[in-house]
N, CA, C and O atoms as a printed pandas DataFrame, in Angstrom:
     atom_number atom_name residue_name chain_id  residue_number  x_coord  y_coord  z_coord
0              1         N          MET        A               1   26.709   -8.585  -34.870
1              2        CA          MET        A               1   27.636   -7.935  -35.759
2              3         C          MET        A               1   27.217   -6.487  -36.011
3              4         O          MET        A               1   28.067   -5.661  -36.343
4              5         N          MET        A               2   25.953   -6.160  -35.867
5              6        CA          MET        A               2   25.478   -4.819  -36.178
6              7         C          MET        A               2   26.101   -3.765  -35.265
7              8         O          MET        A               2   26.231   -2.610  -35.670
8              9         N          LYS        A               3   26.488   -4.132  -34.048
9             10        CA          LYS        A               3   27.091   -3.134  -33.162
10            11         C          LYS        A               3   28.504   -2.756  -33.580
11            12         O          LYS        A               3   29.063   -1.789  -33.063
12            13         N          PHE        A               4   29.083   -3.501  -34.503
13            14        CA          PHE        A               4   30.431   -3.195  -34.980
14            15         C          PHE        A               4   30.425   -2.404  -36.289
15            16         O          PHE        A               4   31.487   -2.093  -36.828
16            17         N          LEU        A               5   29.235   -2.078  -36.803
17            18        CA          LEU        A               5   29.171   -1.290  -38.033
18            19         C          LEU        A               5   29.698    0.122  -37.768
19            20         O          LEU        A               5   29.283    0.785  -36.817
20            21         N          GLU        A               6   30.594    0.556  -38.601
21            22        CA          GLU        A               6   31.117    1.923  -38.532
22            23         C          GLU        A               6   30.258    2.770  -39.456
23            24         O          GLU        A               6   30.235    2.560  -40.669
24            25         N          PHE        A               7   29.552    3.728  -38.870
25            26        CA          PHE        A               7   28.597    4.484  -39.664
26            27         C          PHE        A               7   29.272    5.415  -40.661
27            28         O          PHE        A               7   28.653    5.795  -41.655
28            29         N          GLY        A               8   30.518    5.790  -40.424
29            30        CA          GLY        A               8   31.259    6.554  -41.420
30            31         C          GLY        A               8   31.467    5.737  -42.680
31            32         O          GLY        A               8   31.381    6.260  -43.791
32            33         N          LEU        A               9   31.741    4.448  -42.504
33            34        CA          LEU        A               9   31.926    3.551  -43.650
34            35         C          LEU        A               9   30.600    3.294  -44.363
35            36         O          LEU        A               9   30.568    3.160  -45.587
36            37         N          VAL        A              10   29.505    3.225  -43.601
37            38        CA          VAL        A              10   28.188    3.058  -44.211
38            39         C          VAL        A              10   27.862    4.273  -45.082
39            40         O          VAL        A              10   27.370    4.129  -46.201
40            41         N          LYS        A              11   28.141    5.470  -44.558
41            42        CA          LYS        A              11   27.897    6.692  -45.339
42            43         C          LYS        A              11   28.761    6.710  -46.594
43            44         O          LYS        A              11   28.280    7.064  -47.670
44            45         N          ALA        A              12   30.029    6.334  -46.468
45            46        CA          ALA        A              12   30.918    6.296  -47.632
46            47         C          ALA        A              12   30.415    5.292  -48.667
47            48         O          ALA        A              12   30.510    5.546  -49.867
48            49         N          SER        A              13   29.880    4.155  -48.217
49            50        CA          SER        A              13   29.337    3.159  -49.140
50            51         C          SER        A              13   28.106    3.696  -49.866
51            52         O          SER        A              13   27.932    3.454  -51.060
52            53         N          ILE        A              14   27.257    4.423  -49.149
53            54        CA          ILE        A              14   26.070    5.010  -49.781
54            55         C          ILE        A              14   26.501    6.022  -50.849
55            56         O          ILE        A              14   25.937    6.053  -51.943
56            57         N          ILE        A              15   27.492    6.839  -50.529
57            58        CA          ILE        A              15   28.000    7.801  -51.506
58            59         C          ILE        A              15   28.580    7.070  -52.717
59            60         O          ILE        A              15   28.374    7.493  -53.854
60            61         N          GLY        A              16   29.306    5.972  -52.478
61            62        CA          GLY        A              16   29.856    5.175  -53.569
62            63         C          GLY        A              16   28.773    4.580  -54.455
63            64         O          GLY        A              16   28.906    4.559  -55.678
64            65         N          ILE        A              17   27.700    4.096  -53.836
65            66        CA          ILE        A              17   26.589    3.526  -54.609
66            67         C          ILE        A              17   25.918    4.610  -55.447
67            68         O          ILE        A              17   25.621    4.395  -56.622
68            69         N          LEU        A              18   25.680    5.777  -54.844
69            70        CA          LEU        A              18   25.057    6.874  -55.588
70            71         C          LEU        A              18   25.943    7.331  -56.745
71            72         O          LEU        A              18   25.451    7.577  -57.847
72            73         N          THR        A              19   27.233    7.443  -56.498
73            74        CA          THR        A              19   28.168    7.839  -57.555
74            75         C          THR        A              19   28.175    6.818  -58.682
75            76         O          THR        A              19   28.166    7.184  -59.857
76            77         N          THR        A              20   28.192    5.545  -58.328
77            78        CA          THR        A              20   28.156    4.483  -59.333
78            79         C          THR        A              20   26.871    4.573  -60.158
79            80         O          THR        A              20   26.890    4.381  -61.374
80            81         N          GLY        A              21   25.766    4.864  -59.490
81            82        CA          GLY        A              21   24.493    5.018  -60.197
82            83         C          GLY        A              21   24.517    6.182  -61.176
83            84         O          GLY        A              21   24.022    6.071  -62.298
84            85         N          PHE        A              22   25.095    7.300  -60.748
85            86        CA          PHE        A              22   25.187    8.459  -61.639
86            87         C          PHE        A              22   26.090    8.174  -62.837
87            88         O          PHE        A              22   25.776    8.560  -63.963
88            89         N          VAL        A              23   27.209    7.499  -62.591
89            90        CA          VAL        A              23   28.115    7.153  -63.697
90            91         C          VAL        A              23   27.420    6.183  -64.657
91            92         O          VAL        A              23   27.532    6.326  -65.875
92            93         N          TYR        A              24   26.712    5.209  -64.116
93            94        CA          TYR        A              24   26.003    4.254  -64.959
94            95         C          TYR        A              24   24.938    4.957  -65.794
95            96         O          TYR        A              24   24.798    4.681  -66.986
96            97         N          ALA        A              25   24.184    5.868  -65.169
97            98        CA          ALA        A              25   23.165    6.626  -65.905
98            99         C          ALA        A              25   23.809    7.470  -66.999
99           100         O          ALA        A              25   23.249    7.620  -68.086
100          101         N          SER        A              26   24.978    8.016  -66.712
101          102        CA          SER        A              26   25.700    8.805  -67.708
102          103         C          SER        A              26   26.120    7.937  -68.891
103          104         O          SER        A              26   26.005    8.345  -70.047
104          105         N          VAL        A              27   26.604    6.745  -68.589
105          106        CA          VAL        A              27   27.001    5.816  -69.658
106          107         C          VAL        A              27   25.790    5.447  -70.508
107          108         O          VAL        A              27   25.885    5.392  -71.734
108          109         N          LEU        A              28   24.643    5.191  -69.857
109          110        CA          LEU        A              28   23.436    4.836  -70.604
110          111         C          LEU        A              28   22.971    5.988  -71.485
111          112         O          LEU        A              28   22.611    5.781  -72.644
112          113         N          SER        A              29   22.979    7.203  -70.935
113          114        CA          SER        A              29   22.485    8.341  -71.716
114          115         C          SER        A              29   23.432    8.665  -72.870
115          116         O          SER        A              29   22.977    9.076  -73.938
116          117         N          LYS        A              30   24.733    8.487  -72.677
117          118        CA          LYS        A              30   25.698    8.722  -73.747
118          119         C          LYS        A              30   25.475    7.729  -74.880
119          120         O          LYS        A              30   25.543    8.093  -76.054
120          121         N          GLY        A              31   25.214    6.494  -74.534
121          122        CA          GLY        A              31   24.956    5.475  -75.543
122          123         C          GLY        A              31   23.702    5.786  -76.349
123          124         O          GLY        A              31   23.674    5.548  -77.556
124          125         N          LYS        A              32   22.667    6.313  -75.705
125          126        CA          LYS        A              32   21.429    6.655  -76.413
126          127         C          LYS        A              32   21.625    7.886  -77.284
127          128         O          LYS        A              32   21.065    7.972  -78.378
128          129         N          ARG        A              33   22.425    8.847  -76.800
129          130        CA          ARG        A              33   22.695   10.056  -77.599
130          131         C          ARG        A              33   23.453    9.702  -78.866
131          132         O          ARG        A              33   23.164   10.222  -79.944
132          133         N          ASP        A              34   24.425    8.812  -78.725
133          134        CA          ASP        A              34   25.254    8.430  -79.874
134          135         C          ASP        A              34   24.622    7.318  -80.704
135          136         O          ASP        A              34   25.227    6.819  -81.653
136          137         N          LYS        A              35   23.398    6.935  -80.336
137          138        CA          LYS        A              35   22.659    5.866  -81.025
138          139         C          LYS        A              35   23.457    4.566  -81.076
139          140         O          LYS        A              35   23.459    3.847  -82.075
140          141         N          VAL        A              36   24.138    4.293  -79.957
141          142        CA          VAL        A              36   24.886    3.051  -79.809
142          143         C          VAL        A              36   23.930    2.030  -79.211
143          144         O          VAL        A              36   23.120    2.384  -78.354
144          145         N          PRO        A              37   24.000    0.783  -79.634
145          146        CA          PRO        A              37   23.120   -0.223  -79.023
146          147         C          PRO        A              37   23.303   -0.250  -77.505
147          148         O          PRO        A              37   24.315    0.206  -76.972
148          149         N          ASP        A              38   22.309   -0.789  -76.841
149          150        CA          ASP        A              38   22.332   -0.850  -75.370
150          151         C          ASP        A              38   23.680   -1.357  -74.876
151          152         O          ASP        A              38   24.361   -2.132  -75.547
152          153         N          THR        A              39   24.044   -0.896  -73.687
153          154        CA          THR        A              39   25.357   -1.248  -73.142
154          155         C          THR        A              39   25.521   -2.761  -73.079
155          156         O          THR        A              39   24.547   -3.505  -72.967
156          157         N          THR        A              40   26.750   -3.187  -73.154
157          158        CA          THR        A              40   27.037   -4.621  -73.169
158          159         C          THR        A              40   26.774   -5.242  -71.807
159          160         O          THR        A              40   26.683   -4.556  -70.789
160          161         N          VAL        A              41   26.657   -6.533  -71.823
161          162        CA          VAL        A              41   26.441   -7.276  -70.583
162          163         C          VAL        A              41   27.622   -7.077  -69.641
163          164         O          VAL        A              41   27.441   -7.010  -68.425
164          165         N          GLY        A              42   28.829   -6.981  -70.194
165          166        CA          GLY        A              42   30.023   -6.789  -69.362
166          167         C          GLY        A              42   29.982   -5.491  -68.587
167          168         O          GLY        A              42   30.370   -5.457  -67.420
168          169         N          VAL        A              43   29.515   -4.418  -69.216
169          170        CA          VAL        A              43   29.414   -3.127  -68.528
170          171         C          VAL        A              43   28.374   -3.207  -67.424
171          172         O          VAL        A              43   28.591   -2.701  -66.323
172          173         N          LYS        A              44   27.248   -3.840  -67.714
173          174        CA          LYS        A              44   26.193   -3.986  -66.694
174          175         C          LYS        A              44   26.702   -4.812  -65.511
175          176         O          LYS        A              44   26.465   -4.455  -64.357
176          177         N          LEU        A              45   27.400   -5.912  -65.795
177          178        CA          LEU        A              45   27.945   -6.749  -64.720
178          179         C          LEU        A              45   28.984   -5.996  -63.903
179          180         O          LEU        A              45   29.034   -6.138  -62.681
180          181         N          PHE        A              46   29.816   -5.195  -64.570
181          182        CA          PHE        A              46   30.814   -4.407  -63.854
182          183         C          PHE        A              46   30.143   -3.477  -62.846
183          184         O          PHE        A              46   30.545   -3.425  -61.684
184          185         N          PHE        A              47   29.126   -2.748  -63.285
185          186        CA          PHE        A              47   28.446   -1.832  -62.370
186          187         C          PHE        A              47   27.716   -2.590  -61.267
187          188         O          PHE        A              47   27.651   -2.114  -60.134
188          189         N          LEU        A              48   27.172   -3.752  -61.577
189          190        CA          LEU        A              48   26.515   -4.568  -60.553
190          191         C          LEU        A              48   27.518   -5.004  -59.488
191          192         O          LEU        A              48   27.224   -4.938  -58.294
192          193         N          PHE        A              49   28.698   -5.448  -59.913
193          194        CA          PHE        A              49   29.722   -5.874  -58.955
194          195         C          PHE        A              49   30.215   -4.702  -58.113
195          196         O          PHE        A              49   30.486   -4.870  -56.924
196          197         N          VAL        A              50   30.334   -3.525  -58.707
197          198        CA          VAL        A              50   30.762   -2.347  -57.940
198          199         C          VAL        A              50   29.728   -2.017  -56.872
199          200         O          VAL        A              50   30.088   -1.735  -55.729
200          201         N          VAL        A              51   28.457   -2.050  -57.228
201          202        CA          VAL        A              51   27.394   -1.772  -56.250
202          203         C          VAL        A              51   27.399   -2.832  -55.149
203          204         O          VAL        A              51   27.280   -2.493  -53.972
204          205         N          LEU        A              52   27.532   -4.101  -55.510
205          206        CA          LEU        A              52   27.573   -5.167  -54.503
206          207         C          LEU        A              52   28.790   -5.012  -53.585
207          208         O          LEU        A              52   28.707   -5.295  -52.390
208          209         N          PHE        A              53   29.909   -4.569  -54.138
209          210        CA          PHE        A              53   31.094   -4.312  -53.323
210          211         C          PHE        A              53   30.807   -3.234  -52.286
211          212         O          PHE        A              53   31.129   -3.399  -51.109
212          213         N          PHE        A              54   30.197   -2.122  -52.722
213          214        CA          PHE        A              54   29.890   -1.040  -51.786
214          215         C          PHE        A              54   28.877   -1.470  -50.726
215          216         O          PHE        A              54   28.947   -1.023  -49.581
216          217         N          ILE        A              55   27.945   -2.326  -51.101
217          218        CA          ILE        A              55   26.965   -2.820  -50.129
218          219         C          ILE        A              55   27.640   -3.724  -49.100
219          220         O          ILE        A              55   27.339   -3.636  -47.909
220          221         N          SER        A              56   28.548   -4.591  -49.545
221          222        CA          SER        A              56   29.152   -5.571  -48.638
222          223         C          SER        A              56   30.296   -5.007  -47.798
223          224         O          SER        A              56   30.630   -5.581  -46.761
224          225         N          LEU        A              57   30.900   -3.909  -48.216
225          226        CA          LEU        A              57   32.068   -3.365  -47.525
226          227         C          LEU        A              57   31.844   -3.106  -46.037
227          228         O          LEU        A              57   32.680   -3.529  -45.238
228          229         N          PRO        A              58   30.760   -2.432  -45.611
229          230        CA          PRO        A              58   30.566   -2.215  -44.168
230          231         C          PRO        A              58   30.409   -3.513  -43.385
231          232         O          PRO        A              58   30.837   -3.601  -42.234
232          233         N          PHE        A              59   29.795   -4.523  -44.008
233          234        CA          PHE        A              59   29.588   -5.792  -43.310
234          235         C          PHE        A              59   30.880   -6.593  -43.198
235          236         O          PHE        A              59   31.092   -7.288  -42.204
236          237         N          ILE        A              60   31.736   -6.505  -44.200
237          238        CA          ILE        A              60   33.045   -7.149  -44.121
238          239         C          ILE        A              60   33.858   -6.520  -42.996
239          240         O          ILE        A              60   34.501   -7.225  -42.218
240          241         N          ASP        A              61   33.827   -5.188  -42.914
241          242        CA          ASP        A              61   34.541   -4.485  -41.850
242          243         C          ASP        A              61   33.973   -4.841  -40.477
243          244         O          ASP        A              61   34.731   -5.050  -39.530
244          245         N          ALA        A              62   32.646   -4.912  -40.361
245          246        CA          ALA        A              62   32.014   -5.267  -39.084
246          247         C          ALA        A              62   32.392   -6.682  -38.652
247          248         O          ALA        A              62   32.640   -6.927  -37.471
248          249         N          ASP        A              63   32.435   -7.610  -39.604
249          250        CA          ASP        A              63   32.832   -8.985  -39.283
250          251         C          ASP        A              63   34.283   -9.033  -38.811
251          252         O          ASP        A              63   34.614   -9.755  -37.870
252          253         N          ASN        A              64   35.139   -8.263  -39.467
253          254        CA          ASN        A              64   36.540   -8.197  -39.060
254          255         C          ASN        A              64   36.667   -7.623  -37.646
255          256         O          ASN        A              64   37.450   -8.128  -36.842
256          257         N          SER        A              65   35.906   -6.579  -37.340
257          258        CA          SER        A              65   35.942   -5.975  -36.004
258          259         C          SER        A              65   35.427   -6.947  -34.944
259          260         O          SER        A              65   35.971   -7.020  -33.842
260          261         N          GLN        A              66   34.381   -7.688  -35.283
261          262        CA          GLN        A              66   33.837   -8.665  -34.340
262          263         C          GLN        A              66   34.849   -9.779  -34.068
263          264         O          GLN        A              66   34.999  -10.208  -32.924
264          265         N          THR        A              67   35.532  -10.242  -35.087
265          266        CA          THR        A              67   36.557  -11.270  -34.914
266          267         C          THR        A              67   37.693  -10.755  -34.038
267          268         O          THR        A              67   38.173  -11.465  -33.155
268          269         N          THR        A              68   38.121   -9.521  -34.284
269          270        CA          THR        A              68   39.173   -8.909  -33.466
270          271         C          THR        A              68   38.731   -8.798  -32.017
271          272         O          THR        A              68   39.516   -9.069  -31.108
272          273         N          ALA        A              69   37.483   -8.402  -31.790
273          274        CA          ALA        A              69   36.962   -8.288  -30.421
274          275         C          ALA        A              69   36.975   -9.638  -29.716
275          276         O          ALA        A              69   37.375   -9.725  -28.555
276          277         N          LYS        A              70   36.545  -10.685  -30.403
277          278        CA          LYS        A              70   36.544  -12.029  -29.803
278          279         C          LYS        A              70   37.958  -12.464  -29.432
279          280         O          LYS        A              70   38.180  -13.034  -28.364
280          281         N          GLU        A              71   38.915  -12.192  -30.324
281          282        CA          GLU        A              71   40.307  -12.554  -30.044
282          283         C          GLU        A              71   40.833  -11.785  -28.831
283          284         O          GLU        A              71   41.503  -12.363  -27.976
284          285         N          ASN        A              72   40.535  -10.489  -28.753
285          286        CA          ASN        A              72   40.998   -9.680  -27.625
286          287         C          ASN        A              72   40.338  -10.097  -26.318
287          288         O          ASN        A              72   40.980  -10.085  -25.268
288          289         N          LEU        A              73   39.071  -10.464  -26.372
289          290        CA          LEU        A              73   38.398  -10.945  -25.161
290          291         C          LEU        A              73   39.014  -12.259  -24.689
291          292         O          LEU        A              73   39.139  -12.490  -23.486
292          293         N          MET        A              74   39.399  -13.119  -25.627
293          294        CA          MET        A              74   40.052  -14.383  -25.269
294          295         C          MET        A              74   41.428  -14.111  -24.662
295          296         O          MET        A              74   41.807  -14.732  -23.670
296          297         N          ARG        A              75   42.175  -13.178  -25.263
297          298        CA          ARG        A              75   43.485  -12.820  -24.707
298          299         C          ARG        A              75   43.331  -12.271  -23.294
299          300         O          ARG        A              75   44.102  -12.619  -22.399
300          301         N          PHE        A              76   42.338  -11.415  -23.097
301          302        CA          PHE        A              76   42.082  -10.834  -21.768
302          303         C          PHE        A              76   41.775  -11.930  -20.756
303          304         O          PHE        A              76   42.280  -11.912  -19.633
304          305         N          THR        A              77   40.934  -12.895  -21.166
305          306        CA          THR        A              77   40.575  -14.004  -20.287
306          307         C          THR        A              77   41.803  -14.844  -19.934
307          308         O          THR        A              77   41.887  -15.387  -18.833
308          309         N          ASN        A              78   42.756  -14.952  -20.865
309          310        CA          ASN        A              78   43.972  -15.724  -20.637
310          311         C          ASN        A              78   45.038  -14.936  -19.877
311          312         O          ASN        A              78   46.141  -15.436  -19.657
312          313         N          GLY        A              79   44.712  -13.707  -19.474
313          314        CA          GLY        A              79   45.621  -12.934  -18.641
314          315         C          GLY        A              79   46.550  -11.981  -19.366
315          316         O          GLY        A              79   47.469  -11.438  -18.752
316          317         N          ALA        A              80   46.341  -11.764  -20.644
317          318        CA          ALA        A              80   47.214  -10.859  -21.399
318          319         C          ALA        A              80   46.928   -9.407  -21.043
319          320         O          ALA        A              80   45.833   -9.057  -20.604
320          321         N          LYS        A              81   47.946   -8.570  -21.245
321          322        CA          LYS        A              81   47.801   -7.138  -21.036
322          323         C          LYS        A              81   47.580   -6.490  -22.399
323          324         O          LYS        A              81   48.361   -6.704  -23.327
324          325         N          LEU        A              82   46.515   -5.699  -22.519
325          326        CA          LEU        A              82   46.149   -5.079  -23.783
326          327         C          LEU        A              82   46.272   -3.562  -23.691
327          328         O          LEU        A              82   46.064   -2.974  -22.630
328          329         N          ILE        A              83   46.610   -2.944  -24.805
329          330        CA          ILE        A              83   46.599   -1.489  -24.923
330          331         C          ILE        A              83   45.390   -1.151  -25.787
331          332         O          ILE        A              83   45.305   -1.566  -26.943
332          333         N          CYS        A              84   44.454   -0.391  -25.213
333          334        CA          CYS        A              84   43.205   -0.095  -25.902
334          335         C          CYS        A              84   43.030    1.411  -26.085
335          336         O          CYS        A              84   43.492    2.217  -25.278
336          337         N          GLU        A              85   42.354    1.755  -27.163
337          338        CA          GLU        A              85   42.064    3.163  -27.445
338          339         C          GLU        A              85   40.594    3.422  -27.143
339          340         O          GLU        A              85   39.710    2.738  -27.659
340          341         N          GLY        A              86   40.349    4.413  -26.303
341          342        CA          GLY        A              86   38.980    4.767  -25.949
342          343         C          GLY        A              86   38.360    5.693  -26.968
343          344         O          GLY        A              86   39.011    6.091  -27.934
344          345         N          GLU        A              87   37.090    6.040  -26.753
345          346        CA          GLU        A              87   36.386    6.953  -27.652
346          347         C          GLU        A              87   37.054    8.321  -27.697
347          348         O          GLU        A              87   36.962    9.034  -28.697
348          349         N          ASP        A              88   37.728    8.682  -26.608
349          350        CA          ASP        A              88   38.396    9.985  -26.524
350          351         C          ASP        A              88   39.820    9.937  -27.077
351          352         O          ASP        A              88   40.579   10.888  -26.891
352          353         N          SER        A              89   40.193    8.860  -27.746
353          354        CA          SER        A              89   41.516    8.639  -28.349
354          355         C          SER        A              89   42.635    8.483  -27.321
355          356         O          SER        A              89   43.807    8.472  -27.696
356          357         N          ASN        A              90   42.309    8.364  -26.054
357          358        CA          ASN        A              90   43.310    8.074  -25.027
358          359         C          ASN        A              90   43.624    6.586  -25.050
359          360         O          ASN        A              90   42.774    5.764  -25.389
360          361         N          LYS        A              91   44.859    6.250  -24.683
361          362        CA          LYS        A              91   45.287    4.848  -24.604
362          363         C          LYS        A              91   45.152    4.375  -23.161
363          364         O          LYS        A              91   45.482    5.101  -22.224
364          365         N          TYR        A              92   44.668    3.158  -22.998
365          366        CA          TYR        A              92   44.479    2.569  -21.679
366          367         C          TYR        A              92   45.143    1.201  -21.638
367          368         O          TYR        A              92   45.081    0.437  -22.601
368          369         N          SER        A              93   45.772    0.904  -20.519
369          370        CA          SER        A              93   46.356   -0.414  -20.294
370          371         C          SER        A              93   45.288   -1.275  -19.627
371          372         O          SER        A              93   44.877   -1.011  -18.497
372          373         N          VAL        A              94   44.851   -2.294  -20.331
373          374        CA          VAL        A              94   43.733   -3.123  -19.870
374          375         C          VAL        A              94   44.234   -4.513  -19.508
375          376         O          VAL        A              94   44.834   -5.205  -20.331
376          377         N          SER        A              95   43.983   -4.906  -18.281
377          378        CA          SER        A              95   44.248   -6.280  -17.863
378          379         C          SER        A              95   43.408   -6.559  -16.627
379          380         O          SER        A              95   42.991   -5.640  -15.922
380          381         N          SER        A              96   43.169   -7.827  -16.377
381          382        CA          SER        A              96   42.353   -8.191  -15.221
382          383         C          SER        A              96   43.071   -7.847  -13.919
383          384         O          SER        A              96   42.424   -7.667  -12.887
384          385         N          LYS        A              97   44.399   -7.753  -13.956
385          386        CA          LYS        A              97   45.171   -7.401  -12.767
386          387         C          LYS        A              97   45.013   -5.929  -12.398
387          388         O          LYS        A              97   45.244   -5.547  -11.251
388          389         N          ASN        A              98   44.617   -5.096  -13.373
389          390        CA          ASN        A              98   44.437   -3.665  -13.126
390          391         C          ASN        A              98   43.005   -3.303  -12.766
391          392         O          ASN        A              98   42.665   -2.122  -12.700
392          393         N          GLY        A              99   42.170   -4.293  -12.534
393          394        CA          GLY        A              99   40.795   -4.021  -12.129
394          395         C          GLY        A              99   39.796   -3.923  -13.273
395          396         O          GLY        A              99   38.657   -3.509  -13.058
396          397         N          TRP        A             100   40.191   -4.290  -14.462
397          398        CA          TRP        A             100   39.280   -4.271  -15.602
398          399         C          TRP        A             100   38.461   -5.552  -15.619
399          400         O          TRP        A             100   38.903   -6.588  -15.123
400          401         N          SER        A             101   37.257   -5.478  -16.196
401          402        CA          SER        A             101   36.417   -6.666  -16.343
402          403         C          SER        A             101   35.801   -6.665  -17.737
403          404         O          SER        A             101   35.871   -5.673  -18.462
404          405         N          ARG        A             102   35.197   -7.793  -18.096
405          406        CA          ARG        A             102   34.535   -7.936  -19.395
406          407         C          ARG        A             102   33.059   -7.590  -19.243
407          408         O          ARG        A             102   32.424   -7.936  -18.247
408          409         N          ASP        A             103   32.535   -6.913  -20.233
409          410        CA          ASP        A             103   31.099   -6.641  -20.297
410          411         C          ASP        A             103   30.670   -6.800  -21.752
411          412         O          ASP        A             103   30.757   -5.852  -22.534
412          413         N          LYS        A             104   30.212   -7.976  -22.113
413          414        CA          LYS        A             104   29.873   -8.341  -23.489
414          415         C          LYS        A             104   31.070   -8.099  -24.397
415          416         O          LYS        A             104   32.069   -8.808  -24.271
416          417         N          ASN        A             105   31.014   -7.133  -25.303
417          418        CA          ASN        A             105   32.111   -6.859  -26.233
418          419         C          ASN        A             105   32.929   -5.645  -25.803
419          420         O          ASN        A             105   33.558   -4.986  -26.631
420          421         N          TYR        A             106   32.916   -5.360  -24.529
421          422        CA          TYR        A             106   33.621   -4.197  -23.989
422          423         C          TYR        A             106   34.485   -4.614  -22.809
423          424         O          TYR        A             106   34.268   -5.655  -22.190
424          425         N          PHE        A             107   35.464   -3.779  -22.518
425          426        CA          PHE        A             107   36.199   -3.871  -21.260
426          427         C          PHE        A             107   35.698   -2.730  -20.392
427          428         O          PHE        A             107   35.498   -1.613  -20.871
428          429         N          GLN        A             108   35.495   -3.019  -19.105
429          430        CA          GLN        A             108   34.915   -2.028  -18.216
430          431         C          GLN        A             108   35.774   -1.842  -16.979
431          432         O          GLN        A             108   36.277   -2.800  -16.392
432          433         N          LYS        A             109   35.927   -0.589  -16.603
433          434        CA          LYS        A             109   36.566   -0.237  -15.339
434          435         C          LYS        A             109   35.830    0.989  -14.830
435          436         O          LYS        A             109   35.855    2.050  -15.454
436          437         N          ASP        A             110   35.172    0.829  -13.684
437          438        CA          ASP        A             110   34.301    1.868  -13.127
438          439         C          ASP        A             110   33.235    2.207  -14.175
439          440         O          ASP        A             110   32.488    1.318  -14.585
440          441         N          SER        A             111   33.145    3.447  -14.612
441          442        CA          SER        A             111   32.125    3.827  -15.591
442          443         C          SER        A             111   32.677    3.882  -17.019
443          444         O          SER        A             111   31.960    4.255  -17.947
444          445         N          LEU        A             112   33.942    3.514  -17.195
445          446        CA          LEU        A             112   34.585    3.575  -18.508
446          447         C          LEU        A             112   34.381    2.259  -19.260
447          448         O          LEU        A             112   34.676    1.182  -18.742
448          449         N          LEU        A             113   33.876    2.364  -20.482
449          450        CA          LEU        A             113   33.712    1.204  -21.362
450          451         C          LEU        A             113   34.568    1.408  -22.604
451          452         O          LEU        A             113   34.545    2.478  -23.213
452          453         N          ILE        A             114   35.319    0.382  -22.976
453          454        CA          ILE        A             114   36.149    0.435  -24.170
454          455         C          ILE        A             114   35.816   -0.778  -25.028
455          456         O          ILE        A             114   35.794   -1.908  -24.542
456          457         N          ARG        A             115   35.555   -0.529  -26.314
457          458        CA          ARG        A             115   35.256   -1.632  -27.227
458          459         C          ARG        A             115   36.444   -2.555  -27.344
459          460         O          ARG        A             115   37.583   -2.102  -27.454
460          461         N          ALA        A             116   36.185   -3.839  -27.321
461          462        CA          ALA        A             116   37.242   -4.845  -27.347
462          463         C          ALA        A             116   37.963   -4.932  -28.691
463          464         O          ALA        A             116   39.070   -5.466  -28.758
464          465         N          ASP        A             117   37.362   -4.422  -29.751
465          466        CA          ASP        A             117   38.009   -4.504  -31.051
466          467         C          ASP        A             117   39.021   -3.392  -31.258
467          468         O          ASP        A             117   39.705   -3.366  -32.281
468          469         N          ARG        A             118   39.130   -2.483  -30.316
469          470        CA          ARG        A             118   40.061   -1.355  -30.447
470          471         C          ARG        A             118   41.287   -1.545  -29.550
471          472         O          ARG        A             118   41.793   -0.584  -28.971
472          473         N          CYS        A             119   41.748   -2.762  -29.442
473          474        CA          CYS        A             119   42.871   -3.080  -28.575
474          475         C          CYS        A             119   43.938   -3.867  -29.324
475          476         O          CYS        A             119   43.678   -4.513  -30.338
476          477         N          GLU        A             120   45.144   -3.785  -28.784
477          478        CA          GLU        A             120   46.258   -4.576  -29.279
478          479         C          GLU        A             120   46.951   -5.190  -28.068
479          480         O          GLU        A             120   46.944   -4.620  -26.976
480          481         N          GLU        A             121   47.543   -6.347  -28.277
481          482        CA          GLU        A             121   48.293   -6.979  -27.190
482          483         C          GLU        A             121   49.597   -6.221  -26.983
483          484         O          GLU        A             121   50.281   -5.849  -27.937
484          485         N          GLU        A             122   49.921   -6.002  -25.718
485          486        CA          GLU        A             122   51.149   -5.260  -25.385
486          487         C          GLU        A             122   52.370   -6.087  -25.632
487          488         O          GLU        A             122   53.487   -5.622  -25.406
């Protein structure tokens, strides 16, 4: 599943966690300035759930991409024609009849590799 992690989403999650931490620290310092008792359990749980959400988001996306790749590889094996987007944003028509083959989680033709999760059935 690690090969399906989108590093842009990982970076966004890290930024979200840091932002949540800064907001939480701000809430804590405001409470101490105003001499309000320590924040409630509900506020602490809310921030904990937000942090856990940001941590799990890249892995949920990676699992979804892996599932999509498995489905597309099965469709390819069953003879379906797929439209896939390469790293260069070009669209490719992928099918075993056009000389494409499977290589783990990729479709391969000559030196071109396309991730199987970036395809749709035609």
